[in-house]
C-alpha positions as a Markdown table, in Angstrom:
| # | Residue | x | y | z |
|---|---|---|---|---|
| 1 | Met | -11.8 | -6.8 | 74.7 |
| 2 | Pro | -9.7 | -5.0 | 72.0 |
| 3 | Glu | -9.7 | -1.3 | 72.2 |
| 4 | Thr | -11.4 | -1.0 | 68.8 |
| 5 | Glu | -14.5 | -2.9 | 69.8 |
| 6 | Thr | -17.5 | -1.2 | 71.4 |
| 7 | Glu | -19.0 | -2.6 | 74.5 |
| 8 | Leu | -22.7 | -2.1 | 74.9 |
| 9 | Val | -23.6 | -0.2 | 78.1 |
| 10 | Ala | -26.1 | -3.0 | 79.1 |
| 11 | Asp | -23.2 | -5.5 | 78.9 |
| 12 | Ala | -20.7 | -3.4 | 80.8 |
| 13 | Gly | -22.2 | -4.3 | 84.2 |
| 14 | Thr | -21.2 | -0.9 | 85.6 |
| 15 | Asp | -22.5 | 2.7 | 86.0 |
| 16 | Val | -22.5 | 4.5 | 82.7 |
| 17 | Thr | -20.7 | 7.5 | 84.2 |
| 18 | Thr | -17.6 | 5.2 | 84.8 |
| 19 | Leu | -17.3 | 4.6 | 81.0 |
| 20 | Ala | -16.3 | 8.2 | 80.3 |
| 21 | Pro | -15.0 | 9.3 | 77.9 |
| 22 | Ala | -17.6 | 7.7 | 75.7 |
| 23 | Ile | -16.1 | 9.0 | 72.5 |
| 24 | His | -14.1 | 6.7 | 70.3 |
| 25 | Leu | -13.0 | 7.0 | 66.7 |
| 26 | Asp | -15.5 | 5.1 | 64.5 |
| 27 | His | -14.3 | 6.0 | 61.0 |
| 28 | Cys | -12.4 | 8.6 | 59.0 |
| 29 | Val | -12.0 | 9.3 | 55.3 |
| 30 | Ile | -9.1 | 8.9 | 52.9 |
| 31 | His | -9.0 | 9.6 | 49.2 |
| 32 | Val | -7.3 | 7.3 | 46.7 |
| 33 | Ser | -6.6 | 7.7 | 43.0 |
| 34 | Asp | -6.9 | 4.1 | 41.9 |
| 35 | Trp | -9.3 | 1.6 | 43.5 |
| 36 | Glu | -7.5 | -1.6 | 42.5 |
| 37 | Arg | -4.0 | -0.5 | 43.5 |
| 38 | Ser | -5.2 | 1.0 | 46.8 |
| 39 | Thr | -7.4 | -2.0 | 47.7 |
| 40 | Ala | -4.4 | -4.4 | 47.2 |
| 41 | Phe | -2.2 | -2.2 | 49.4 |
| 42 | Tyr | -4.7 | -1.8 | 52.3 |
| 43 | Arg | -5.7 | -5.4 | 52.1 |
| 44 | Asp | -2.2 | -7.0 | 51.8 |
| 45 | Val | 0.0 | -4.5 | 53.7 |
| 46 | Leu | -2.4 | -3.2 | 56.3 |
| 47 | Arg | -4.5 | -6.3 | 56.6 |
| 48 | Ala | -7.7 | -4.4 | 56.2 |
| 49 | Glu | -11.0 | -6.2 | 55.7 |
| 50 | Val | -12.2 | -4.9 | 52.3 |
| 51 | Ile | -16.0 | -4.1 | 52.1 |
| 52 | Pro | -17.5 | -3.3 | 48.7 |
| 53 | Phe | -19.3 | 0.0 | 48.8 |
| 54 | Gly | -20.8 | 1.8 | 45.8 |
| 55 | Lys | -18.2 | 2.1 | 43.1 |
| 56 | Gly | -15.4 | 1.5 | 45.5 |
| 57 | Val | -14.7 | 0.0 | 48.9 |
| 58 | Val | -14.3 | 0.8 | 52.6 |
| 59 | Phe | -11.5 | -0.7 | 54.7 |
| 60 | Arg | -12.2 | -2.1 | 58.2 |
| 61 | Phe | -9.7 | -2.7 | 61.0 |
| 62 | Gly | -11.7 | -4.4 | 63.8 |
| 63 | Gly | -14.1 | -1.7 | 65.0 |
| 64 | Val | -12.5 | 1.2 | 63.1 |
| 65 | Gln | -13.3 | 1.9 | 59.4 |
| 66 | Leu | -11.7 | 4.0 | 56.7 |
| 67 | Asn | -14.2 | 5.3 | 54.3 |
| 68 | Val | -12.7 | 5.8 | 50.9 |
| 69 | His | -13.3 | 8.5 | 48.3 |
| 70 | Gly | -11.9 | 7.7 | 44.9 |
| 71 | Pro | -12.6 | 7.8 | 41.1 |
| 72 | Gly | -16.4 | 8.1 | 40.6 |
| 73 | Gln | -17.2 | 8.2 | 44.3 |
| 74 | Ile | -17.0 | 11.2 | 46.6 |
| 75 | Gly | -19.0 | 11.2 | 49.8 |
| 76 | Ser | -21.3 | 13.9 | 50.9 |
| 77 | Pro | -21.2 | 15.9 | 53.1 |
| 78 | Arg | -17.5 | 16.3 | 53.2 |
| 79 | Ala | -14.8 | 18.5 | 54.6 |
| 80 | Arg | -14.6 | 22.1 | 53.5 |
| 81 | Glu | -11.2 | 21.3 | 52.1 |
| 82 | Pro | -11.3 | 17.6 | 51.1 |
| 83 | Val | -8.1 | 15.6 | 51.4 |
| 84 | Met | -6.6 | 14.7 | 48.1 |
| 85 | Pro | -5.0 | 11.4 | 47.2 |
| 86 | Gly | -1.6 | 11.3 | 49.0 |
| 87 | Gly | -2.7 | 13.8 | 51.7 |
| 88 | Ser | -3.4 | 11.5 | 54.6 |
| 89 | Asp | -1.2 | 10.7 | 57.6 |
| 90 | Leu | -2.4 | 7.5 | 59.4 |
| 91 | Cys | -0.9 | 5.4 | 62.2 |
| 92 | Phe | -1.8 | 1.8 | 62.8 |
| 93 | Arg | -1.0 | -0.2 | 65.9 |
| 94 | Trp | 1.1 | -3.3 | 65.1 |
| 95 | Ser | 0.5 | -6.1 | 67.6 |
| 96 | Gly | 3.9 | -7.8 | 67.1 |
| 97 | Ser | 7.5 | -6.4 | 67.4 |
| 98 | Ile | 8.7 | -3.6 | 65.3 |
| 99 | Glu | 11.1 | -6.1 | 63.7 |
| 100 | Asp | 8.1 | -8.2 | 62.6 |
| 101 | Ala | 6.4 | -5.1 | 61.2 |
| 102 | Met | 9.5 | -4.2 | 59.2 |
| 103 | Ala | 9.8 | -7.8 | 57.9 |
| 104 | His | 6.1 | -7.7 | 56.9 |
| 105 | Leu | 6.7 | -4.5 | 54.9 |
| 106 | Ala | 9.8 | -5.9 | 53.3 |
| 107 | Ala | 7.9 | -9.1 | 52.3 |
| 108 | Gln | 5.2 | -6.9 | 50.7 |
| 109 | Gly | 7.9 | -4.8 | 48.8 |
| 110 | Val | 7.1 | -1.7 | 50.8 |
| 111 | Ala | 10.1 | 0.5 | 51.7 |
| 112 | Val | 10.5 | 1.9 | 55.2 |
| 113 | Glu | 11.0 | 5.6 | 54.9 |
| 114 | Leu | 11.9 | 6.3 | 58.6 |
| 115 | Gly | 12.5 | 4.1 | 61.6 |
| 116 | Pro | 12.5 | 2.5 | 63.8 |
| 117 | Val | 12.1 | 5.6 | 65.9 |
| 118 | Glu | 10.6 | 6.4 | 69.3 |
| 119 | Arg | 7.2 | 8.0 | 69.2 |
| 120 | Asn | 4.2 | 8.7 | 71.4 |
| 121 | Gly | 0.9 | 7.3 | 70.5 |
| 122 | Ala | -2.5 | 6.7 | 72.0 |
| 123 | Ala | -1.1 | 4.1 | 74.4 |
| 124 | Gly | 2.0 | 6.2 | 75.4 |
| 125 | Pro | 5.6 | 5.7 | 74.4 |
| 126 | Gly | 6.2 | 3.3 | 71.5 |
| 127 | Val | 8.4 | 2.6 | 68.5 |
| 128 | Ser | 7.3 | 3.4 | 64.9 |
| 129 | Val | 8.3 | 2.8 | 61.3 |
| 130 | Tyr | 7.0 | 5.0 | 58.5 |
| 131 | Phe | 6.1 | 4.1 | 54.9 |
| 132 | Arg | 3.9 | 5.3 | 52.1 |
| 133 | Asp | 0.7 | 4.1 | 50.5 |
| 134 | Pro | 0.5 | 4.0 | 46.7 |
| 135 | Asp | -0.7 | 7.6 | 46.5 |
| 136 | Gly | 2.0 | 8.9 | 48.8 |
| 137 | Ser | 0.0 | 9.2 | 52.1 |
| 138 | Leu | 2.2 | 8.7 | 55.1 |
| 139 | Met | 1.6 | 5.4 | 57.0 |
| 140 | Glu | 3.0 | 4.4 | 60.4 |
| 141 | Phe | 3.1 | 1.2 | 62.3 |
| 142 | Ile | 3.6 | 1.8 | 66.0 |
| 143 | Thr | 4.4 | -0.9 | 68.6 |
| 144 | Tyr | 4.2 | -0.6 | 72.4 |
| 145 | Pro | 6.2 | -2.4 | 75.0 |
| 146 | Thr | 4.6 | -5.5 | 76.4 |
| 147 | Pro | 4.3 | -5.7 | 80.2 |
């Protein structure tokens, strides 16, 4: 089962105490300055599922969601100091090789700002490339060695 999917306790077939920690990232919020431009980027470059929501959209990646604040739509409640467009720093796990990730970015016309470089992520040591979304937020693709 992919790490972004949630398994129901009843389906786990095990004692609930063995599932700890039972906290996983469900969603976070980014802020964009242009719905159309950002939707194209997150759909085409990051391969997000685009879900219409209010005046804008949300982006889904399997079981993880990016809620989006943008022109005419700011969620509530929100952070004491809300992030502004260009103020996010997000890392996405790329399932192929780092060379494939770089080729994908090149095909989409997205410049690699840094990398490939060794980094540590949620699954341990990996290799990353960094690039920017249309507002200037820092994006990262990380790959991990295959066993």
